[in-house]
C-alpha positions in Angstrom: 292.5 -81.4 132.5 289.5 -79.3 133.5 286.4 -80.3 131.7 286.3 -81.6 128.1 288.5 -79.5 125.8 285.6 -78.9 123.4 284.5 -76.3 125.8 287.7 -75.8 127.7 289.6 -72.6 128.6 293.1 -72.1 127.4 295.6 -74.5 129.1 299.3 -73.9 129.4 301.1 -76.9 127.8 303.4 -77.2 130.8 300.5 -77.9 133.1 298.7 -80.4 130.8 299.9 -83.5 132.5 299.2 -82.2 136.0 295.7 -81.2 135.1 295.0 -84.6 133.5 296.3 -86.3 136.6 294.0 -84.1 138.8 291.0 -85.5 137.1 288.0 -84.0 135.2 285.1 -82.5 137.1 281.7 -83.8 136.2 279.7 -81.9 133.6 276.2 -82.2 132.4 275.7 -85.1 130.1 274.8 -84.0 126.6 271.5 -85.4 125.4 272.7 -85.2 121.8 275.3 -87.9 120.9 276.8 -85.5 118.4 277.7 -83.2 121.3 278.8 -86.0 123.5 281.6 -86.7 121.1 284.9 -85.1 122.0 287.2 -85.1 119.0 290.2 -84.0 121.0 290.4 -87.5 122.7 293.4 -89.2 121.3 295.2 -86.0 120.0 297.9 -86.3 122.7 300.5 -89.0 123.5 300.4 -90.7 120.1 296.7 -91.6 119.9 297.1 -90.0 116.5 293.4 -89.1 116.0 292.5 -85.8 114.4 290.2 -83.2 116.0 288.6 -81.8 112.8 285.4 -82.5 110.9 284.5 -85.6 108.9 281.4 -87.4 107.8 280.9 -91.1 108.6 283.4 -93.1 106.5 284.2 -89.8 104.7 286.7 -89.4 101.8 287.4 -85.8 103.0 288.3 -84.5 106.4 289.1 -81.0 107.5 291.5 -80.7 110.5 294.4 -78.6 111.7 298.1 -79.3 110.8 300.8 -78.8 113.4 304.2 -80.3 114.2 303.1 -84.0 114.5 303.5 -86.5 111.7 299.9 -87.6 112.1 298.8 -84.0 111.7 298.1 -82.6 115.1 298.9 -82.7 118.8 296.7 -81.0 121.3 299.6 -79.0 122.7 300.8 -77.8 119.3 301.4 -74.0 119.6 300.6 -73.0 116.0 298.3 -74.1 113.2 300.1 -74.4 109.8 296.9 -74.9 107.9 293.7 -77.0 107.6 294.3 -80.2 105.6 291.7 -82.1 103.7 292.8 -85.7 104.1 293.6 -87.6 107.4 293.7 -91.1 108.8 292.4 -91.6 112.3 295.0 -93.1 114.7 297.5 -94.6 112.2 301.0 -95.1 113.4 303.1 -94.4 110.4 304.5 -91.2 109.0 303.4 -90.0 105.5 299.7 -90.0 106.2 298.0 -86.9 104.9 297.3 -83.3 105.7 297.1 -82.7 101.9 295.7 -79.5 100.3 296.2 -77.2 103.3 294.3 -73.9 103.6 294.9 -71.1 106.1 293.1 -67.8 106.4 295.5 -64.8 106.9 295.3 -61.1 106.8 297.7 -58.5 105.3 299.0 -57.3 102.0 300.7 -59.7 99.6 303.2 -58.3 97.1 306.8 -57.6 96.2 308.9 -55.5 98.6 309.3 -55.0 102.3 306.2 -52.8 102.5 304.0 -55.8 102.2 303.1 -58.1 105.0 304.0 -61.0 102.8 306.9 -60.1 100.5 306.5 -62.2 97.4 310.2 -61.9 96.6 311.0 -64.0 99.7 310.0 -67.6 99.0 310.3 -68.5 102.7 307.3 -66.2 103.4 305.1 -69.0 101.9 306.6 -71.8 104.1 303.7 -72.9 106.4 306.2 -73.0 109.3 306.6 -69.3 108.9 303.1 -68.2 108.2 301.5 -70.5 110.7 299.0 -68.9 113.2 298.7 -69.0 116.9 295.3 -70.1 118.3 293.5 -70.6 121.5 291.7 -73.5 123.1 289.3 -71.0 124.6 285.9 -71.7 123.0 287.4 -74.5 120.8 284.8 -77.0 119.7 285.2 -80.6 118.5 281.9 -82.3 117.9 281.0 -85.0 115.5 281.0 -83.3 112.1 282.0 -79.8 113.4 285.2 -78.1 114.5 285.8 -74.5 115.6 288.8 -72.6 116.8 290.1 -69.1 116.9 293.3 -68.0 115.4 294.9 -65.4 117.7 297.3 -64.0 115.0 296.2 -62.1 111.9 294.0 -59.8 114.0 291.9 -62.8 115.2 290.1 -65.1 112.8 287.4 -67.6 113.7 287.7 -70.8 111.8 284.8 -73.3 111.5 284.9 -76.6 109.6 282.4 -79.3 108.6 282.4 -82.0 106.0 280.2 -84.1 103.8 281.4 -87.4 102.4 283.5 -86.0 99.6 283.8 -82.3 100.5 285.1 -80.2 103.3 283.7 -76.8 104.2 285.4 -74.1 106.1 284.0 -70.8 107.2 286.4 -68.0 108.0 285.3 -64.9 109.9 287.9 -62.2 109.8 288.4 -59.1 111.9 288.1 -55.6 110.5 291.7 -54.4 110.4 293.5 -55.8 107.3 292.9 -57.4 103.9 291.5 -60.9 104.2 293.3 -63.8 102.5 293.2 -67.5 102.1 296.4 -69.4 101.4 296.1 -72.7 99.6 299.3 -74.7 100.1 299.8 -77.7 97.8 303.5 -78.1 98.3 303.4 -79.0 102.0 301.3 -81.3 104.2 301.7 -83.1 107.5 305.1 -83.2 109.0 307.1 -86.1 107.4 304.6 -86.4 104.6 306.7 -85.4 101.5 305.0 -83.9 98.5 306.8 -85.0 95.3 304.9 -82.8 92.9 301.9 -80.4 92.9 300.0 -77.9 90.9 297.3 -75.2 91.5 295.3 -73.0 89.2 293.0 -70.0 90.0 290.3 -70.9 87.5 287.9 -67.9 87.9 286.9 -65.4 90.6 285.3 -68.2 92.8 287.2 -71.4 91.9 290.6 -73.0 92.4 291.7 -76.4 91.2 294.8 -78.4 91.7 296.5 -81.7 92.5 299.1 -83.2 94.9 301.4 -86.1 94.3 302.4 -87.6 97.7 304.4 -90.5 98.9 302.2 -92.5 101.2 302.6 -94.4 104.4 305.6 -96.2 105.8 307.8 -95.5 102.7 305.0 -96.6 100.3 304.3 -95.7 96.7 303.2 -92.4 95.4 299.6 -91.5 94.7 297.7 -88.4 93.5 294.8 -86.5 95.0 292.9 -83.9 92.9 290.9 -81.1 94.4 288.5 -78.3 93.5 287.7 -75.4 95.9 284.7 -73.1 95.4 284.4 -69.9 97.4 281.0 -68.2 98.2 282.5 -64.8 97.8 284.4 -63.4 94.8 288.2 -63.3 94.8 289.3 -59.7 94.6 292.9 -60.4 93.8 295.2 -63.4 93.7 298.6 -64.8 93.0 300.6 -68.0 93.1 303.9 -69.0 94.6 306.6 -71.6 93.8 310.1 -72.3 95.0 311.5 -69.0 93.6 308.8 -66.8 95.3 305.3 -65.4 94.5 303.8 -63.5 91.7 300.7 -61.4 91.9 298.1 -62.1 89.2 299.7 -65.4 88.1 297.0 -68.0 87.8 298.8 -71.3 87.7 302.0 -73.0 88.9 303.0 -76.7 88.9 306.2 -78.7 89.3 308.2 -81.1 91.3 309.0 -81.0 95.0 309.0 -77.5 96.6 306.9 -74.7 98.0 303.9 -74.2 95.9 300.4 -72.7 96.3 298.1 -69.7 95.8 296.9 -66.8 97.8 293.4 -65.4 97.3 292.3 -62.0 98.7 288.7 -61.1 99.5 286.8 -57.8 100.2 284.4 -59.7 102.4 284.9 -60.3 106.2 283.3 -63.8 106.1 284.3 -66.3 103.4 283.2 -69.9 103.0 285.4 -72.4 101.1 284.1 -75.7 99.9 286.7 -78.2 98.8 286.1 -81.5 97.1 288.8 -84.1 96.6 289.1 -87.2 94.3 291.5 -90.0 94.0 290.5 -90.5 90.4 291.1 -87.3 88.5 290.2 -83.6 88.2 286.9 -84.5 86.7 286.2 -86.5 89.8 286.9 -83.5 92.1 284.6 -81.3 90.0 281.9 -84.0 90.1 282.1 -84.4 93.8 281.9 -80.7 94.3 278.8 -80.4 92.2 277.1 -83.4 93.8 277.8 -82.5 97.5 279.0 -78.9 97.6 276.8 -76.9 95.2 273.1 -76.3 94.9 271.1 -76.6 91.7 272.2 -73.1 90.6 275.9 -73.9 91.0 276.3 -71.9 94.3 277.9 -73.5 97.4 275.6 -74.8 100.0 275.6 -72.7 103.1 278.0 -73.8 105.9 275.2 -74.3 108.4 273.2 -76.4 105.9 276.2 -78.8 105.4 276.9 -79.0 109.1 273.3 -79.8 109.9 273.1 -82.5 107.3 276.3 -84.1 108.4 275.5 -84.0 112.1 272.1 -85.5 111.4 273.9 -88.4 109.7 276.3 -88.7 112.7 273.3 -88.7 115.0 271.8 -91.7 113.2 275.1 -93.5 113.3 275.9 -92.9 116.9 272.4 -93.8 118.0 273.1 -97.4 117.0 274.4 -97.9 120.5 273.0 -95.9 123.5 274.2 -96.3 127.0 272.8 -95.3 130.4 274.5 -95.1 133.8 278.0 -94.0 134.4 279.5 -90.5 134.6 279.4 -87.8 132.0 283.0 -88.7 131.1 282.0 -92.3 130.7 279.4 -91.3 128.1 281.8 -89.0 126.3 284.5 -91.7 126.1 282.1 -94.3 124.9 280.4 -92.1 122.3 283.8 -90.8 121.0 285.1 -94.4 120.8 282.1 -95.3 118.6 282.7 -92.2 116.6 286.3 -93.2 116.0 285.1 -96.7 114.9 282.8 -95.2 112.3 285.4 -92.9 110.6 286.9 -95.6 108.4 287.6 -97.3 106.0 287.2 -94.3 103.8 284.9 -93.9 100.9 287.0 -94.4 97.7 284.6 -93.8 94.8 283.5 -90.5 93.5 279.9 -89.4 93.4 279.6 -90.8 89.9 280.8 -94.2 91.1 284.3 -94.0 89.6 287.3 -95.1 91.6 291.0 -95.8 90.8 291.7 -99.5 91.2 294.8 -101.4 92.2 295.5 -102.0 88.5 295.7 -98.1 88.1 292.7 -98.2 85.9 289.4 -96.4 86.5 286.5 -98.5 87.4 282.9 -97.8 88.3 281.0 -99.0 91.4 277.4 -99.3 90.4 274.9 -99.1 93.3 277.6 -99.8 95.9 280.4 -98.0 97.7 284.0 -98.8 97.1 286.1 -98.3 100.2 289.8 -97.9 100.7 292.5 -97.6 103.3 292.5 -100.9 105.1 294.7 -101.4 108.2 293.9 -105.1 108.4 296.6 -106.1 110.9 294.8 -103.9 113.4 291.2 -103.8 112.5 290.6 -107.6 112.1 290.7 -107.9 115.8 287.9 -105.5 116.9 286.7 -102.8 114.5 285.8 -105.2 111.7 283.3 -107.2 113.8 281.7 -104.0 115.3 281.1 -102.6 111.8 279.7 -106.0 110.7 277.2 -105.8 113.5 276.2 -102.2 113.4 276.4 -101.3 109.7 275.9 -104.5 107.7 275.3 -102.8 104.4 278.6 -101.0 104.7 280.3 -104.2 105.8 279.1 -106.0 102.7 280.6 -103.2 100.6 283.8 -103.4 102.6 284.0 -107.1 101.9 283.3 -106.5 98.2 286.0 -103.8 98.1 288.7 -106.2 99.5 287.7 -108.8 97.0 287.8 -106.2 94.3 291.4 -105.3 95.3 292.3 -109.0 94.8 290.7 -109.1 91.4 292.1 -105.9 90.1 295.5 -105.9 91.8 296.2 -109.6 91.7 296.2 -110.5 95.4 294.5 -109.9 98.7 295.8 -106.9 100.7 297.4 -106.6 104.1 297.6 -102.8 104.6 296.1 -101.2 101.6 296.7 -97.4 101.3 294.8 -95.5 98.6 295.2 -97.8 95.5 298.3 -99.7 96.4 299.6 -102.3 98.9 302.1 -101.1 101.4 303.2 -104.5 102.7 303.2 -103.0 106.2 302.9 -105.4 109.2 303.1 -109.1 109.1 301.1 -112.3 109.4 297.9 -113.0 107.4 295.2 -110.5 108.7 293.1 -110.5 105.6 292.0 -114.1 106.3 290.4 -113.6 109.8 289.1 -110.2 108.5 287.1 -111.8 105.6 286.2 -114.9 107.5 284.6 -112.8 110.2 282.7 -110.7 107.6 281.4 -114.1 106.3 280.5 -115.2 109.8 278.5 -112.0 110.3 276.7 -112.3 107.0 278.6 -109.7 105.0 279.6 -112.2 102.3 276.2 -113.6 101.4 276.3 -114.5 97.8 280.1 -114.0 97.6 281.1 -116.9 99.9 282.7 -119.0 97.1 284.4 -116.1 95.5 285.9 -115.0 98.9 286.9 -118.6 99.8 288.8 -119.1 96.5 290.7 -115.9 97.0 291.5 -116.9 100.6 292.5 -120.4 99.6 295.0 -119.1 97.1 296.4 -116.6 99.6 296.8 -119.4 102.2 298.4 -121.9 99.9 300.5 -119.8 97.5 302.9 -116.9 97.4 302.5 -114.0 94.9 305.0 -114.1 92.0 308.2 -112.2 92.4 307.1 -109.4 90.0 303.9 -108.8 92.0 303.9 -105.8 94.3 302.2 -108.0 97.0 304.0 -110.1 99.5 301.1 -112.2 100.7 302.3 -115.0 102.9 306.0 -114.6 102.1 306.8 -117.3 104.6 304.6 -119.9 103.0 307.4 -122.0 101.5 308.8 -122.9 104.9 305.4 -122.8 106.7 303.7 -125.3 104.3 306.6 -127.7 104.2 307.8 -127.6 107.8 305.1 -126.0 109.7 306.8 -122.7 110.7 307.8 -119.5 109.1 311.6 -119.3 109.2 313.2 -116.4 111.0 315.5 -114.8 108.4 316.4 -111.1 108.9 318.0 -111.0 105.5 314.8 -112.2 103.6 314.1 -109.7 100.8 311.0 -107.5 101.2 308.8 -105.5 98.9 307.7 -102.9 101.5 308.3 -102.0 105.1 307.8 -105.5 106.5 308.0 -109.1 105.5 307.0 -112.2 107.5 310.4 -114.0 107.7 311.8 -111.0 109.5 309.4 -112.0 112.3 309.2 -115.7 111.9 307.9 -116.5 115.4 304.9 -114.2 115.4 304.2 -114.8 111.7 303.9 -118.5 112.4 301.4 -117.8 115.1 299.4 -115.3 113.0 299.3 -117.8 110.1 298.0 -120.5 112.5 295.2 -118.3 113.8 294.3 -117.3 110.3 294.3 -121.0 109.1 292.0 -122.0 112.0 289.5 -119.3 111.0 289.6 -120.5 107.4 288.9 -124.1 108.5 285.6 -122.9 110.1 284.6 -121.3 106.8 285.7 -124.4 104.8 283.5 -126.6 107.0 280.4 -124.5 106.4 281.0 -124.5 102.7 281.3 -128.3 102.6 285.1 -128.3 101.9 285.8 -131.0 104.5 289.3 -132.0 103.3 290.3 -128.3 103.3 288.8 -127.8 106.7 290.7 -130.7 108.2 294.0 -129.4 106.7 293.5 -125.9 107.9 292.4 -127.0 111.4 295.7 -129.0 111.6 297.6 -125.9 110.4 295.7 -123.9 113.1 297.9 -125.8 115.6 301.1 -124.8 113.8 301.9 -122.4 116.7 303.1 -125.5 118.5 306.0 -125.8 116.1 307.5 -122.6 117.4 306.9 -123.5 121.1 310.1 -124.5 122.9 309.3 -126.2 126.1 312.9 -125.7 127.4 313.0 -121.9 127.3 313.1 -120.7 130.9 312.4 -117.3 132.3 314.4 -117.4 135.5 313.3 -114.0 136.8 309.6 -115.0 136.7 310.0 -118.7 137.1 308.2 -120.0 134.0 309.4 -122.6 131.4 308.1 -123.0 127.9 307.6 -120.1 125.4 307.3 -119.4 121.7 310.7 -119.2 120.0 311.5 -118.5 116.4 313.4 -121.0 114.2 316.2 -120.4 111.8 315.9 -121.3 108.1 317.5 -124.7 108.8 315.0 -125.4 111.6 317.3 -124.8 114.5 316.2 -122.5 117.3 317.3 -118.9 117.2 320.1 -118.6 119.8 320.7 -116.9 122.1 317.1 -116.2 123.1 315.1 -114.9 126.0 311.3 -114.7 126.2 311.5 -110.9 126.5 313.6 -110.6 123.4 312.3 -108.9 120.2 314.0 -111.5 118.0 311.3 -113.1 115.7 308.3 -111.3 117.1 306.7 -108.2 115.4 305.9 -105.4 117.8 306.0 -107.7 120.8 307.7 -110.5 122.7 307.1 -114.1 123.4 305.4 -113.1 126.6 302.7 -111.3 124.6 302.5 -113.7 121.7 302.1 -116.8 123.9 298.4 -115.8 124.2 297.8 -115.6 120.4 296.7 -119.2 120.7 293.0 -118.6 121.5 292.0 -121.1 118.8 293.7 -123.9 120.6 293.3 -123.4 124.4 293.8 -127.1 125.2 297.1 -127.1 123.4 298.2 -124.0 125.2 297.3 -125.6 128.6 299.3 -128.6 127.7 302.2 -126.4 126.7 302.3 -124.4 129.9 301.5 -127.2 132.3 297.8 -127.0 132.9 295.1 -124.5 134.0 296.8 -123.6 137.3 300.0 -122.7 135.5 298.1 -120.8 132.8 296.4 -118.8 135.6 299.7 -118.0 137.3 301.2 -116.8 134.0 298.2 -114.6 133.3 298.5 -113.2 136.9 302.1 -112.4 136.3 301.4 -111.0 132.8 298.7 -108.6 134.2 300.4 -107.9 137.6 297.1 -109.1 139.0 297.9 -108.7 142.7 298.8 -105.0 142.1 295.8 -104.6 139.9 293.4 -105.6 142.7 294.9 -103.0 144.9 295.0 -100.2 142.4 293.7 -100.9 138.9 294.4 -97.5 137.3 297.9 -97.2 138.7 298.7 -100.8 137.6 297.5 -100.1 134.1 299.5 -96.9 133.8 302.7 -98.0 135.6 303.0 -101.7 135.1 301.5 -102.2 131.6 302.1 -99.0 129.7 305.7 -98.2 129.2 305.6 -96.0 126.1 303.3 -95.8 123.0 306.0 -97.4 120.8 307.9 -99.5 123.3 306.8 -102.9 122.1 309.9 -104.9 123.0 311.7 -106.1 126.1 308.4 -106.5 128.0 306.8 -109.4 129.9 303.7 -107.5 130.9 300.5 -106.9 129.0 300.8 -104.2 126.4 297.4 -102.5 125.9 299.0 -100.0 123.5 299.3 -102.5 120.8 297.3 -105.2 119.0 298.9 -108.7 119.4 297.6 -109.3 123.0 294.4 -107.2 123.0 292.3 -110.3 123.5 294.5 -111.5 126.4 292.1 -110.4 129.2 289.5 -112.8 127.9 292.0 -115.7 128.0 291.3 -115.8 131.7 287.7 -116.7 130.9 288.8 -119.3 128.3 290.9 -121.1 130.9 288.2 -121.0 133.6 288.6 -117.7 135.5 286.0 -115.2 134.0 286.1 -113.0 137.1 289.6 -112.0 136.4 288.7 -111.1 132.8 286.2 -108.6 134.2 288.9 -107.1 136.6 291.5 -106.7 133.9 289.0 -105.2 131.4 288.0 -102.6 134.0 291.6 -101.8 134.7 292.3 -101.3 131.0 289.3 -99.0 130.6 290.9 -96.5 133.0 293.4 -95.8 130.2 290.5 -94.4 128.1 289.7 -90.9 129.4 287.8 -87.8 128.4 291.0 -85.9 127.7 293.5 -85.4 124.8 295.6 -88.3 126.1 292.5 -90.5 126.4 293.4 -93.2 123.9 296.0 -95.9 124.8 298.6 -96.0 122.0 297.7 -95.4 118.3 294.0 -95.8 117.8 294.8 -97.6 114.5 291.8 -96.7 112.4 289.4 -97.4 115.3 290.9 -100.6 116.6 291.5 -99.4 120.2 288.3 -97.6 120.3 286.4 -100.7 119.2 288.2 -102.6 122.0 286.7 -100.1 124.4 283.2 -100.3 123.0 283.2 -104.1 123.2 284.7 -104.3 126.6 282.3 -101.6 128.0 279.3 -103.6 126.5 280.7 -106.8 128.1 281.1 -108.7 124.8 284.5 -109.4 123.1 285.2 -111.3 119.8 288.2 -113.2 121.1 288.3 -116.1 118.6 288.2 -115.2 114.9 285.8 -117.0 112.7 283.6 -118.4 115.5 281.2 -115.5 115.9 281.5 -116.0 119.6 281.6 -113.1 122.1 283.3 -113.8 125.5 281.5 -112.1 128.3 282.7 -109.7 131.0 281.1 -107.3 133.4 279.6 -104.4 131.5 280.6 -100.8 132.4 277.1 -99.3 132.0 273.9 -100.2 133.7 272.0 -100.4 130.4 273.0 -100.4 126.7 270.8 -100.8 123.7 272.4 -101.9 120.5 270.4 -101.4 117.3 270.8 -104.0 114.5 269.4 -102.6 111.3 266.2 -104.4 110.3 266.1 -106.5 113.5 265.1 -106.1 117.1 267.5 -104.3 119.3 269.8 -106.1 121.8 269.5 -104.8 125.3 272.4 -105.3 127.8 271.6 -104.6 131.5 273.9 -104.6 134.5 272.1 -103.0 137.5 274.6 -101.2 139.8 277.4 -101.2 137.2 280.1 -98.7 138.3 283.1 -98.2 136.1 285.0 -96.7 138.9 285.6 -100.0 140.7 286.1 -103.6 140.1 283.0 -105.7 139.6 282.4 -109.3 138.6 279.6 -111.4 137.1 277.6 -113.3 139.6 275.1 -114.5 137.0 274.0 -113.9 133.4 270.7 -114.4 131.6 270.4 -114.5 127.8 266.9 -113.7 126.5 265.7 -114.3 130.0 267.1 -117.8 130.3 269.9 -118.6 132.8 273.3 -118.7 131.0 276.2 -120.4 132.6 278.6 -120.2 129.6 281.2 -117.5 129.4 280.3 -116.8 125.8 277.4 -116.1 123.6 277.2 -116.6 119.9 276.3 -114.1 117.2 273.4 -116.4 116.2 272.0 -115.7 119.7 272.4 -112.0 119.4 271.7 -111.0 115.9 267.9 -111.1 116.2 268.0 -109.0 119.3 266.8 -109.9 122.8 268.7 -109.3 126.0 271.8 -110.1 128.0 271.3 -109.4 131.6 274.1 -109.4 134.1 274.0 -109.6 137.9 277.1 -108.0 139.3 279.0 -108.6 142.5 281.9 -106.9 144.2 283.6 -110.3 144.6 284.4 -113.0 142.1 281.8 -115.7 142.0 281.8 -119.2 140.6 279.7 -118.2 137.6 281.2 -119.4 134.4 283.7 -121.7 136.0 281.9 -125.1 135.7 282.4 -127.8 133.1 281.5 -126.8 129.6 281.4 -123.1 130.5 284.1 -122.1 128.1 283.6 -122.5 124.3 285.2 -125.5 122.5 288.4 -124.4 120.8 287.8 -124.7 117.1 291.3 -126.1 116.3 292.1 -128.2 119.4 293.7 -131.5 118.4 
């Protein structure tokens, strides 16, 4: 790829891979972090990010829709419209693109003499009226997107957004009548619309609603919208499955083509769209609060853009980096940007939100958040938010507890106002425990603990829409989640379908809860949960042999009667969710001594890790090893014995080297993985999963990683930048230095100083960082003995 696509020239799709492989020439480093963001990163090869505009944690986004289920691929040839709701990096279908608008030109009416013949319903299918576009001059900054449609005589489209509104500015050519199509009957590919309605209210305003089935076969939910134009509508009409009708103001109905066309006499038109998950009143309220001035007229496009980009500037300035290439800066800043997109604001400007009990509630003086991909975000993104935006983290924690109170149970993957029961294990426990550890539950500790206690020790009733820990009956009585492919489920996934990995996830969660229980003086609970934190040992079979690689002893799922699943191989997908025993053997970071006993000691653990990471090949060519030995395919989770940086279960595995006495190898592996993050459309490894992968990059580039949930400990590695300054609100900044840091080669820690004192441990606690200070690294081109002495590794919280 030539330089960053936000200023790139048109690129033929066929040459995309070759250009990426050829590398990106250096460009001037933007001084403004807003311009350093490249929103096209992750829009190719299943990163599933969106290139359009959003405010931090915004409810509304404006981004193009193409042929991809997540909304957009960088090589899409045509734009079907600009949707107003997207998730960043999610891996399931049915995830947005609702309320699609597209500027067009031409006459609309009955008969062949019109450019759009209203007697032909197919004219209003977005696959047919989609517009070609060019990457030439395309811009994707934080809070601003611009592209040029090459059809319809050429139309420039610009987009920006506030928290609850999206704003588009269309600049038409001079040749033909100017139109805006609002499509409520279609959205992202594979996102079905079950019902919709639209109404042209007056000569500036359109209202409507969309009923959509959401995420991995989940439940239906409704989004309402109000769009206000800054120019008067000169003529209009609406379409439905039997075609269009000029002058008709409103249509509504079940599944099918449905929308409105609006024609304008002006050559530049700005549309401001507010959405609400509550009701039509909420959309009107949001529009009035964020989209209109005191006289009821829309704010100017440039005014909204400037306001939102100023907000982004403040958010992105929370971490500044120096050193490294322009591409390094772009990748880091964009990763931080992706982290700060979600969870999404859930309440309207008046505080109202739709709860998990389907009732309308009001958040007074706080923000209710929604869309929680906990199986992903508990590993990285959650901790980064807790550090950088503690006020938001407190509201996030409160939102999750509110879901429990109003819906009846803690969530796992909460979409809009319902639980999807997507993914497995117990991610909400380490998620909330880490928020507690970072101070986001102050005043709510007991309330959170009681909810977590019930989640850990019970199962939701059969009539509940939640699954919770569906494997608890077996886990609590026998110490493991049974592997039962026929176990009934309430959503896409259920724990007993993946008994081996569910057992290990439960154990990790229980260990984190034991830490919280200890701090709250619940000593009996703490001891019980610490013991359960070792339950992974109950699915470890010391007789399983991998003859090809020469290792014996691996996790293995158990049948409902307690017998081992047979036949079985450690690269089998039986019993492990999106992974194999090779990947899940490292989900034991809470009990490193137990793992060392299971594999035969530190030397054997090191050999396993070396095999897992193809370490000898990595030393010779880190980038090639990462792309050819680790990465098989964005969704090929099974049949592998190597590290899988595309997916979550083993994201922490590079830091297992440090926990077993080889911190230098942690630094080498982290540097190799960082080569997968590039300043190009394919520059995210696997789905970004609501900022999870991007947060991995931010932490690894800083040289800090939260490897063990609940501990507040960061395991160290060689930073990528010579200097980074992390701003903690209300506290002194944390400065991280590493003179001579060079992300283009392998480097190792030769020494570390924390707040100017020599530091021989491979970890540092949040208590040492939260008040600011410094972490100073001395780097070497060769591994040293730093961090290898007795007591260098942290004590495992659940070793027995």
